[in-house]
N, C-alpha and C positions, 0 to 999 in steps of 0.2 A: 569264545570261551569259554570252556565248557561250565555248569554250574559246578559249586564246590561239593555238592552230595555227591559229583560223579567224580571227581579228582576223589575224595576219600576212598570213593567204593576203587577205584583202580588200584590206589595205593593198600588198600583192604586185602584187595585180590591179590598182587604181585608178590606182597609180602607173605600173606600166609603159603603161597608158590614155595618160597625161599624158604621157610620155615618148615615145611611139611619135607622137599627135599632132606632138608638138616636133620630130621627126626629120623628119614629113612636110613642117612650115612650113619647115623649115630647106632640105630639099632643094629645094621649088619658089620659095622666094624669092632674091634673090640678094645677093652676097657679104655683105653690113656686116646684113642681116637673119639670114645664118646665124651670125656670129658671137656676136649678141646670144640667137639661139633655143641654142646650145650653152653660154652662159653659164647661162641660162634652166634647160637642162637637167641641168647639173652641181649646182644649186641646188636641182631636184625629187630628185637622187639623195642628196644628204647631208640632205635633208627625212627620205625616207627611209628612211637608216640612223639617223637618230636617232629617227625613231617605233617604228621595232623594238628598241631598244635600250630604250626606255621601256617597250615591252611586257614585254620579259626582266627589268626591272629595277626591277618591281612590288616595293611594301611587304612583307615576308615575315611580319612577324611583325604586323602590323596584325591589328583586329579585321576580320571579313567585310566590314563594310558600310563600315568605311573603302578597302577593297579594290574594292568594287563600285564606289564613288565614285570609285576613283583611276581605272579603267577605261572609267567612263562618261566622266569628264570627255576620258583621253583619247582615247575612241571621237569625242566630240562636236569635239576640234584636229581630228583626224584629216579628218575631215568640212569642216570649215570651209575647212580650208589644199587640200584637195583639190580644192574648188567654186572656189577664190581662185584656183589655179593654172590651173582649165579655162579660166576666163573671162579669164586674162591671156594664154593660148598666141595670140590673135587679135591681142591688143594690144599685142605684142611689136614696136617697130617703129622 
């Protein structure tokens, strides 16, 4: 299991890339698309805060297997959500 710090860095890097792509779409698009992309970026930022708080609020007094399962599930959920957001970048119109 990677450390919590590494997992947080991975989440921050991946969401930063998604946010950056969103800003580029917002800049290159018209004003109507820019408003939708701004809402999308806000959604990604909210998701980022939720994911980071999920890492910090893991079950402290659980068994080792429970903690490993918690982080494995969290990592899968983060990966799936990042893919969903990445695919949504070009389709927000």
